[in-house]
N, C-alpha and C positions, 0 to 999 in steps of 0.2 A: 396317546393323543394328548395334545397340549390344551390347557384351558385358555379360553380367550379372556382378555382383560375386561373388567366391568365397563359398561357403556360410558359411564361418566369419566373414564380414564382413557378413552380412545383419543388418539392424537388427531388434531386437525391437520390435514395435509394440504399444503399450498402447492399447486402444480407448477411445472417447469414454465419459465417465462423467457422470452427472447427480446433483446433490445438492440437498437442500432446506435453506435457512437462514433467518435472521431478522435484521432490523436492530434492534440493541439500543440504539443511540444515534446521533444526528446532531449534527454540530458544524461551525462555520465560523469562519474568521479574517477578520474584516471590517476589521481595522486594518492597521498597517504592520509586523506581526510575524506569524510563523508559528503562534504559540500560538492554539489554537481555543477556542471557547466553545459551550456547548450552544445548539442552535437548535430552533425549532419544526418546521422543515422545511428541506430543501435544494432550491432551484430550480436544476435542471441544464440548461444550454444547451450548445451545441457548444464553447463556450469554458470550460466547467467550471461551478463554483458562482457564481451571480450575486454580484458584489461581494467574492469571496474573495481572499485573499492570493495564492493559486496559480492564479487564473483567467487564461485567455488561450489563444488558438489557438497562439501561439508563446511561447517563453521564451528566456532567454539561457543559453548553455552555461556550466557551472561545472566543479568538480573531478571530477564524475562522468563527464565527457566529455573525457578528456585528448586525444582525437583531433581536437578543435576548439580554436582559440584561445579563451580565456575571453571571454565576451561575445558570441560568435557567435550570431546568431538561428537558432533551430531549432524544430521542431514540439514542442509541449508535450504530452507523454504522461504527465505527472505532475500532472494536474489534481486528482485525488482521492487521498487517503490513507486506506487501510483497515487496521484492526487487529483483532485478536482479544483479548478480555478475558483469556482463559485464557493466552495467550502473554505478555501484560503481567504477569500474576501470576508466571510463571516468571522473567522478567527481573528483576522486583522482588526475588524471593527470591535470585537470584544476586548482586544488588547489596547485599543486606542491608538493604533498606528496606521499609516497610510496604506500599506500593502505588505504582503508576505510573498516573496518570490519563490517559485518551486525549488530553485537551487539552494536556498537557505535551509530547507528541510531535507535535502538530499534526495529529492524526487528524480526518478528516471523518466517517468511518463506523466504528462498532463492529459487527461481524458475528458472530453466534453460530450454532453448529450445524455448522461446517466444521472437522473435525480438521486440525491442521497448516496453518492458513490461509496462513501465509507461504510454504508450499511449493507453492501453486497455480501452475501454469506460465503463462508469457506466452501470451496468446490466450484465456485463460479468460473466459467471458462471464457477467455477473451480470445476470439479468433481474428487475427489481423489479416487485412487484405493481401499483404505481401507473403503470407504463408505461416507466420509464427503463431504459436498458441501459448498463452499464459494461463496458469491455474492459480486462483486466489487461495492463499493460505489463511489469512486472518486480517483483522484491522491492524493498522500500524499505530500502536499506542504512543501518544506524545510523551517525549522525555525532555529532561532539562538540557541535554546536550544540544539538541536541535533548537530548543527554546532560547538558549544562551546565544546561539548564532543569529537567530531571528532578532533578538533584542539588540545585539551589537550592530547588525547590518541596518536595522531600522533607526539606529541612533537613540535608543532609549537611555535615559539618564542612569538607570540602575539595571544593568544587564542581568544580575542575579535575580532580582525581583521579576524581570521580564521572563526569565527562564522558568521560574515557578508558575507564573501566570499562564504561559503557553502550555505547560504540562497539565494544567487544570482546565483551561478554556478551550483547548483543541480536542478534548475528549470526544471521540466518535465523529470527528471531522478531519482527522489526520491522514485519511486515505487508507490504502491497503498495501500489503506485501504479497508478492506472488513469486512463483517459480516457473521456469521454462519447461513446458510439457513437450513442445515441438519447436525446434530451432528455426530461425529465419532472420530476416532483417526488417526492422520497423523504422518508418520515416514519418515526419510530421505531415499532417494532412491525410493520413491513411485512414480508411474506413475500418471500423471494428464491429464485429458481431458479438454480442454479449449473451451467453447462455446461463441463466440463473437456475440452479438445480431445484428439484423438488425439495420442499422444506417442511419441517415439523418441529415441535417442542417435545423433547423426551421427558416424560414424567415418571418413568419407572413403574 
């Protein structure tokens, strides 16, 4: 028989929630750079977006995975980048620039109707009306590479300073990365059903 944890260590369980959302824009990066461009539709397979810069069943470990040597082959859970236009407005305001376009940060999807999109937990499912399903892996932590492109496209006088500012000011507002659980085609204007899993804080 197992001992139950002391009452003061019992986890608070937040039940499953469901939200309704909408795809406001779709984008892909078909070249050798992460910057995306508006697309008519996204064809999603198990390896991500067909022909996209981040497509692949696996990817190489980088700075986000210090527990592996750089270049180690690992599963690609960063196939799709999702952002909120509202959060990009906040980041732009913090940086003192007019706007941040989704293409500048390599976004594939702009989703509207979900408050605090970047705070959706890992395991959240996005069911698209057209049949595709994405599973959220994690927040997309802001980096200087995207920040430098934002600074350059926004015409900032010091792109390097802008890159550092983005990495700091976009924290927890940069959106999400996800992977394809069920293939399908996603189009702008499409309805999305969001299923937020049961949540808790593990305290040991």
